[in-house]
C-alpha positions in Angstrom: 0.0 0.0 0.0 1.5 3.3 -1.1 0.5 5.5 1.9 -0.8 3.6 4.9 -1.6 6.9 6.7 -3.3 8.7 3.8 -6.7 8.4 5.4 -5.4 10.2 8.5 -3.4 12.9 6.7 -5.7 13.9 3.8 -9.3 15.1 3.9 -11.9 13.8 1.6 -12.2 16.1 -1.5 -14.7 15.6 -4.3 -13.9 16.5 -7.9 -15.0 20.1 -8.6 -18.2 21.0 -10.3 -18.5 23.7 -12.9 -20.0 26.9 -11.5 -23.8 26.9 -11.5 -24.1 30.1 -13.5 -21.8 28.6 -16.2 -23.3 25.1 -16.5 -26.9 26.3 -16.7 -26.0 28.0 -20.0 -25.2 24.7 -21.8 -25.7 21.0 -21.9 -22.1 19.9 -21.2 -21.3 17.7 -18.2 -21.5 19.6 -14.9 -18.4 17.9 -13.3 -14.8 19.0 -14.0 -12.0 16.5 -13.8 -9.8 16.5 -10.7 -6.2 17.6 -11.0 -3.8 14.5 -11.2 -2.2 15.4 -7.9 -5.5 15.7 -6.1 -6.6 12.3 -7.6 -3.5 10.6 -6.3 -4.0 12.1 -2.9 -7.7 11.0 -2.7 -6.8 7.5 -3.9 -4.2 7.3 -1.1 -6.9 7.6 1.5 -8.0 4.0 0.8 -7.2 2.0 3.9 -6.7 -1.3 2.1 -9.1 -2.8 4.6 -8.7 -6.5 5.6 -12.4 -6.8 4.7 -13.1 -4.4 1.9 -16.7 -3.6 2.5 -16.7 -1.5 -0.7 -16.7 -4.8 -2.6 -19.9 -5.7 -0.9 -21.4 -2.3 -1.8 -20.5 -2.6 -5.4 -22.7 -5.0 -7.4 -19.8 -5.5 -9.9 -17.4 -6.5 -7.1 -14.8 -3.9 -8.4 -11.3 -4.4 -7.1 -11.4 -1.0 -5.5 -8.4 -1.1 -3.0 -6.2 -2.6 -5.8 -6.8 0.2 -8.3 -6.8 2.9 -5.6 -3.3 1.9 -4.7 -2.2 1.8 -8.3 -3.6 5.3 -8.9 -1.8 6.6 -5.8 1.5 5.2 -7.3 0.7 6.9 -10.6 0.4 3.5 -12.4 -2.9 4.5 -14.3 -2.7 1.9 -17.0 -2.4 -0.9 -14.5 -5.2 0.6 -12.5 -7.4 0.8 -15.6 -6.6 -2.9 -16.3 -7.7 -3.8 -12.8 -10.9 -1.8 -13.2 -11.6 -3.3 -16.6 -11.6 -6.8 -15.2 -15.0 -6.3 -13.5 -16.6 -3.3 -15.2 -17.3 -3.0 -18.9 -18.3 0.7 -18.7 -16.5 2.6 -16.0 -16.9 5.8 -18.0 -20.7 5.5 -17.4 -20.8 4.3 -13.8 -18.1 6.9 -13.0 -20.7 9.5 -14.1 -24.1 8.3 -13.1 -23.7 5.7 -10.4 -24.8 6.8 -6.9 -21.7 5.0 -5.6 -23.0 2.4 -3.1 -19.3 1.5 -2.8 -18.7 4.8 -1.1 -21.6 4.2 1.3 -19.9 0.9 2.3 -16.4 2.4 2.7 -15.1 2.0 6.2 -14.2 5.7 6.2 -17.9 6.4 5.8 -18.2 5.5 9.5 -17.1 9.2 9.9 -19.0 10.3 6.8 -15.8 10.8 4.8 -15.5 7.8 2.4 -12.8 7.5 -0.3 -13.9 9.3 -3.5 -14.2 6.0 -5.3 -16.5 7.3 -8.0 -14.1 10.2 -8.9 -11.2 7.8 -9.2 -13.2 5.5 -11.4 -14.3 8.2 -13.7 -10.8 9.6 -14.0 -9.4 6.2 -14.9 -12.1 5.8 -17.6 -11.3 9.3 -19.0 -7.6 8.3 -19.0 -8.6 5.4 -21.3 -10.6 7.8 -23.4 -7.6 10.0 -24.1 -7.3 8.0 -27.3 -9.5 5.5 -29.3 -10.6 2.6 -27.1 -8.6 -0.4 -28.4 -10.9 -3.4 -29.2 -10.4 -6.7 -27.5 -11.6 -9.2 -30.1 -11.9 -12.9 -29.2 -8.8 -15.0 -30.1 -11.1 -17.4 -32.0 -14.8 -17.3 -33.2 -17.3 -19.8 -32.0 -20.0 -21.3 -34.2 -23.0 -20.2 -32.1 -24.7 -16.8 -32.2 -26.7 -14.8 -29.7 -29.4 -12.1 -30.1 -29.6 -9.4 -27.5 -32.9 -7.4 -27.4 -32.3 -3.9 -26.0 -29.2 -1.8 -25.9 -29.3 -0.4 -22.4 -26.4 -1.1 -20.0 -27.5 -4.7 -19.4 -27.7 -5.5 -23.1 -24.5 -3.8 -23.9 -22.6 -5.6 -21.1 -24.0 -9.0 -22.1 -23.2 -8.3 -25.7 -19.6 -7.3 -25.1 -18.9 -10.2 -22.8 -20.2 -12.8 -25.3 -18.4 -11.2 -28.2 -15.2 -11.3 -26.2 -15.9 -15.0 -25.7 -16.1 -15.5 -29.4 -19.8 -15.7 -30.1 -21.5 -13.9 -32.9 -23.7 -11.2 -31.2 -26.4 -9.0 -32.7 -28.0 -6.3 -30.6 -31.5 -5.2 -31.6 -32.7 -1.7 -30.5 -36.1 -0.3 -31.4 -34.9 3.3 -31.1 -32.8 5.1 -33.8 -29.7 5.1 -31.7 -27.9 2.7 -29.3 -28.0 3.2 -25.6 -31.5 2.7 -24.3 -32.1 5.0 -21.3 -28.4 5.9 -21.3 -29.1 7.6 -24.6 -32.5 9.1 -24.1 -33.2 9.0 -20.3 -30.1 10.6 -18.8 -29.5 14.2 -19.6 -26.3 15.2 -21.4 -25.3 17.4 -18.5 -24.7 14.1 -16.6 -23.7 11.9 -19.5 -22.6 13.3 -22.8 -23.5 10.9 -25.6 -20.1 10.8 -27.2 -19.2 8.6 -24.2 -21.7 6.0 -25.4 -20.6 6.4 -29.1 -17.0 5.6 -28.3 -17.9 2.4 -26.5 -20.2 1.3 -29.3 -17.4 1.9 -31.7 -15.1 -0.3 -29.7 -17.8 -3.1 -29.5 -18.4 -2.9 -33.2 -14.7 -3.4 -33.8 -14.9 -6.4 -31.4 -17.5 -8.0 -33.7 -20.9 -6.9 -32.2 -23.5 -6.1 -34.8 -26.0 -3.3 -33.9 -29.4 -3.1 -35.6 -31.4 0.0 -34.7 -35.0 0.8 -35.6 -36.0 -2.8 -35.1 -38.7 -3.7 -32.6 -38.7 -7.4 -31.7 -42.2 -8.6 -31.7 -43.2 -6.4 -34.6 -40.4 -6.0 -37.1 -38.8 -9.3 -36.1 -40.7 -12.1 -34.5 -39.6 -14.3 -31.6 -39.8 -17.3 -33.8 -37.5 -15.6 -36.3 -34.9 -14.9 -33.7 -35.0 -18.4 -32.4 -34.5 -19.8 -35.9 -31.5 -17.5 -36.5 -29.8 -17.5 -33.1 -28.8 -20.1 -30.6 -29.8 -18.0 -27.6 -31.8 -14.8 -27.0 -31.3 -12.3 -24.1 -34.1 -9.9 -23.4 -32.8 -6.6 -21.9 -35.9 -4.6 -22.5 -35.9 -2.6 -19.3 -38.8 -1.8 -17.0 -40.0 1.5 -18.5 -43.7 1.2 -17.8 -44.4 4.5 -16.0 -46.5 4.7 -12.8 -49.7 6.6 -13.8 -51.1 9.6 -12.0 -54.6 8.5 -11.2 -56.3 11.8 -10.2 -58.9 14.0 -11.8 -57.3 16.3 -14.4 -54.4 14.0 -15.3 -55.6 14.2 -18.9 -55.2 18.0 -19.2 -52.8 19.6 -21.7 -49.5 20.3 -20.2 -49.3 17.1 -18.2 -46.5 14.9 -19.5 -44.4 11.9 -18.6 -40.9 12.7 -17.4 -39.3 10.4 -20.0 -41.1 12.1 -22.8 -39.7 15.4 -21.6 -36.1 14.1 -21.1 -36.0 12.1 -24.4 -37.1 15.1 -26.4 -34.4 17.3 -24.9 -31.7 14.7 -25.5 -32.8 14.6 -29.1 -32.5 18.4 -29.4 -28.9 18.2 -28.1 -28.2 15.5 -30.7 -29.5 17.8 -33.4 -32.8 16.2 -34.2 -35.7 18.2 -35.4 -38.7 18.1 -32.9 -42.1 18.1 -34.5 -44.1 19.0 -31.3 -41.7 20.7 -29.0 -42.2 20.3 -25.2 -40.4 23.1 -23.6 -40.3 24.6 -20.1 -39.1 28.0 -21.2 -41.1 30.7 -19.3 -43.3 28.2 -17.6 -44.1 27.4 -14.0 -43.0 23.7 -13.8 -44.1 21.1 -11.2 -42.3 17.8 -11.0 -44.1 15.0 -9.2 -41.5 12.6 -7.8 -38.4 13.3 -5.8 -36.0 10.7 -7.3 -33.3 10.9 -9.9 -35.7 11.1 -12.8 -37.4 14.1 -11.2 -34.0 15.7 -10.5 -33.1 15.3 -14.1 -36.3 17.0 -15.1 -35.4 19.8 -12.7 -32.0 20.4 -14.2 -33.4 20.2 -17.7 -36.2 22.7 -16.9 -33.7 25.2 -15.4 -31.5 25.0 -18.5 -34.6 25.5 -20.8 -35.4 28.8 -18.9 -38.4 27.8 -16.7 -40.0 30.7 -14.8 -40.1 28.5 -11.7 -39.6 24.9 -10.9 -40.8 22.9 -7.9 -40.2 19.2 -7.2 -42.8 17.5 -5.0 -42.3 14.3 -3.1 -45.1 12.2 -1.5 -42.9 10.8 1.3 -41.5 12.7 4.3 -38.3 14.6 4.1 -35.4 12.2 4.9 -33.2 13.0 7.9 -30.0 15.0 7.5 -27.9 12.4 9.3 -27.9 8.6 9.3 -30.3 7.2 12.0 -29.2 4.6 14.5 -31.8 2.2 12.9 -29.8 2.6 9.6 -26.3 1.6 10.6 -23.2 1.4 8.4 -22.5 -0.3 6.0 -26.2 -0.1 4.9 -27.1 2.4 2.3 -27.7 5.6 4.2 -31.3 6.8 4.0 -30.6 10.5 4.3 -31.5 13.6 2.5 -29.5 13.9 -0.8 -29.0 16.9 -2.9 -28.3 16.3 -6.6 -26.3 18.5 -8.9 -29.6 19.7 -10.4 -31.1 20.5 -7.0 -28.0 22.6 -6.2 -28.7 24.7 -9.3 -32.1 26.0 -8.2 -35.8 25.2 -7.9 -37.7 24.2 -4.8 -38.3 20.9 -3.1 -41.3 20.0 -1.0 -42.0 16.8 0.9 -45.1 15.0 2.3 -47.3 16.4 -0.5 -50.1 14.3 -2.0 -51.7 15.4 -5.3 -55.5 15.5 -5.1 -56.3 16.8 -8.6 -55.1 19.0 -11.4 -57.1 22.0 -12.3 -57.5 23.3 -15.9 -58.5 26.5 -17.7 -61.3 26.9 -20.3 -59.0 25.7 -23.0 -58.2 22.4 -21.2 -54.7 23.4 -20.2 -53.4 22.7 -16.7 -53.3 25.8 -14.5 -52.8 24.5 -11.0 -52.3 21.5 -8.8 -54.4 20.9 -5.7 -52.6 19.1 -3.0 -52.8 18.1 0.7 -50.1 17.6 3.3 -49.6 14.1 4.6 -47.9 12.5 7.5 -46.4 9.0 8.0 -47.9 7.2 10.9 -47.2 3.5 11.6 -46.0 3.0 8.0 -49.1 4.6 6.4 -49.6 8.1 5.0 -52.5 10.1 6.4 -53.9 13.4 5.1 -53.6 16.3 7.5 -57.0 17.9 7.9 -57.2 21.5 6.7 -53.9 21.4 4.9 -55.2 21.5 1.3 -53.5 24.1 -1.0 -53.0 25.0 -4.6 -49.8 25.5 -6.6 -50.1 27.4 -9.9 -48.4 25.6 -12.9 -48.2 25.5 -16.7 -46.3 22.2 -17.0 -46.5 19.1 -14.9 -43.9 16.4 -15.3 -44.7 12.9 -13.9 -41.6 11.3 -12.5 -43.2 8.9 -10.1 -41.2 5.8 -11.0 -41.8 2.7 -13.0 -44.0 -0.4 -12.5 -42.2 -2.9 -14.7 -41.8 -4.2 -18.2 -43.9 -2.5 -20.9 -46.5 -4.7 -22.5 -45.6 -5.7 -26.1 -46.1 -8.4 -28.7 -42.7 -9.7 -27.6 -44.1 -11.0 -24.4 -46.8 -13.0 -26.1 -44.5 -14.4 -28.8 -42.0 -15.6 -26.2 -44.9 -16.9 -24.0 -43.7 -14.8 -21.1 -45.8 -14.0 -18.1 -44.9 -11.0 -15.9 -44.4 -11.5 -12.2 -46.6 -9.5 -9.7 -43.7 -6.9 -9.8 -44.0 -6.6 -13.5 -40.7 -8.4 -14.3 -39.5 -11.2 -16.4 -37.9 -14.5 -15.3 -34.1 -14.6 -15.5 -34.3 -17.7 -17.7 -37.6 -18.6 -19.5 -36.3 -21.6 -21.3 -33.0 -23.3 -22.4 -32.5 -20.6 -25.0 -34.3 -17.5 -23.7 -32.8 -15.4 -21.0 -33.4 -11.9 -19.5 -31.3 -9.4 -17.7 -31.2 -6.0 -16.1 -34.3 -3.9 -15.1 -36.5 -6.4 -17.0 -35.7 -8.9 -14.2 -34.8 -6.7 -11.2 -37.2 -3.9 -11.8 -36.1 -0.3 -12.3 -32.8 0.0 -10.6 -29.2 1.3 -11.0 -27.0 1.2 -14.1 -24.3 -0.6 -12.1 -26.8 -3.4 -11.3 -27.8 -3.7 -15.0 -24.1 -4.0 -16.0 -23.5 -6.7 -13.3 -26.6 -8.7 -14.4 -25.7 -8.4 -18.0 -22.3 -9.8 -17.3 -23.8 -12.6 -15.1 -26.3 -13.5 -17.8 -23.6 -13.6 -20.5 -21.8 -16.2 -18.3 -25.0 -18.3 -18.0 -25.6 -18.2 -21.7 -22.0 -19.2 -22.3 -22.3 -22.2 -20.1 -25.7 -23.2 -21.6 -24.3 -23.0 -25.2 -21.2 -24.9 -24.2 -23.4 -27.6 -22.7 -25.6 -27.7 -25.8 -22.6 -27.9 -28.1 -21.1 -30.8 -26.1 -24.3 -32.8 -26.1 
């Protein structure tokens, strides 16, 4: 270990963010890279614990103490090699992952964990200083695999199988590769050239990408099973939770993903036929999670007159409660980069109905305060109020896999949680949010890798029979 007293001598220091007034004027990423000296110092804070709890926190099992030590020594290429063993896309997790590894870091006992996410992103950006070299398989296998969906689970599964020598084709119903990475995460958190460079590497490794193809309509399940030895369904869990109150049908009420996708397309240079824009409007966002936060940052950049983000549940505590001990994920109040930029947040607010004007446009939201008692939310008498608004964005989460002909053709039944089985037959598998439910990018990558290994074993067994 390079500096066994680094955690005692050096304070935790996050990578700097661009000034708010600057980043609100564009769609570039909000974070600035740390200086090389600062990065080495922060990596040196890693204690090289006898039991590295950060491994438990990370679904990928990243070799965090190993590459922290290598970064401290300035051996970035070796550190990147160690990171690449477990994570296909550190350039993505280093940007959008909430870092459960840091929550599990032993130094988080004092609330000052190692800045693992910053180190990971910096290593990935070091790799991106030039074209990502492909790692083609030493020999090709006779079997082929179809991957349906090009989100993080599908991309991870595809890359792993291609590197094992299988012929892999990824089918994506949208016009570009990336799934929610492409159209769900704003560019100020993840610039899309990051995805494009990885797709270029995968193409060089032999992965074939087919966009604008919806399995179940343009290609049938039977057709895939005739052409490929195995199929992996990585279709996500993008069925939005509906707002079931009077007035939900009014003009000016939109799903969060509709709003976010349209802006990402604008940044990509696409022409928008029916623009959905927050400029000059009073925006209300229903939902206090990451998707709602992304809508907040997007609305501010579009020039909204005002933005408020409403959450049904109570405001979380500022500090970790005794009932929520380390190394569990800390259930505390979090402030995203978008929430630092402006807007208002309100908690314990339940929507009763949306009010419209004579033209059928939303003009206000009627709400009531609630309190959590014995695990149930109760309305507080006399606390009803109205909030004027021109645009309401629904960011209340997702309920599972979207219904489509694909499900019927593969004879798949959704679980009560709206998810698919991890393996439906000897040749049909599923991975990512489609199996877990809406979750983290890092979980999707981990499950894509694990599913690729299951497919590999199944194909080897079938080939040997």
